[in-house]
C-alpha positions in Angstrom: -67.2 7.7 6.5 -64.6 6.0 4.4 -64.6 9.0 2.1 -64.0 11.5 5.0 -61.1 9.4 6.3 -59.4 9.2 2.9 -59.9 12.9 2.3 -58.4 13.7 5.7 -55.4 11.4 5.0 -55.0 13.1 1.6 -55.0 16.6 3.3 -52.4 15.5 5.8 -50.2 14.0 3.1 -50.4 17.2 1.1 -49.5 19.3 4.2 -46.5 17.0 4.9 -45.3 17.3 1.3 -45.6 21.1 1.4 -43.6 21.2 4.7 -40.9 19.0 3.2 -40.7 21.1 0.1 -40.4 24.3 2.1 -37.7 22.9 4.3 -35.8 21.7 1.2 -36.1 25.2 -0.4 -34.8 26.9 2.7 -31.8 24.7 2.8 -30.9 24.6 -0.9 -32.1 27.8 -2.6 -29.2 30.2 -3.0 -31.5 33.2 -3.1 -32.7 32.4 0.4 -29.3 31.8 2.0 -27.9 34.3 4.4 -24.3 35.1 3.4 -21.9 37.1 5.6 -20.9 40.6 4.4 -17.7 40.5 2.5 -15.0 43.0 1.6 -14.2 43.4 -2.1 -11.1 41.3 -1.6 -13.2 38.4 -0.3 -12.7 38.5 3.4 -15.7 38.5 5.8 -16.3 41.8 7.5 -18.7 43.4 9.9 -22.1 44.5 8.6 -22.3 48.2 7.8 -24.4 50.2 10.2 -26.9 52.8 9.2 
């Protein structure tokens, strides 16, 4: 029974670590950031429509 409890605690710890890593990536990875559309001169502009 002790083995099952420790295995469950390990699984929960891994899940929490993955969630923390995913949250950190979403906040800090520049490839995942949503930037507003910009004009060539650097001003923000409306998104082009199709």
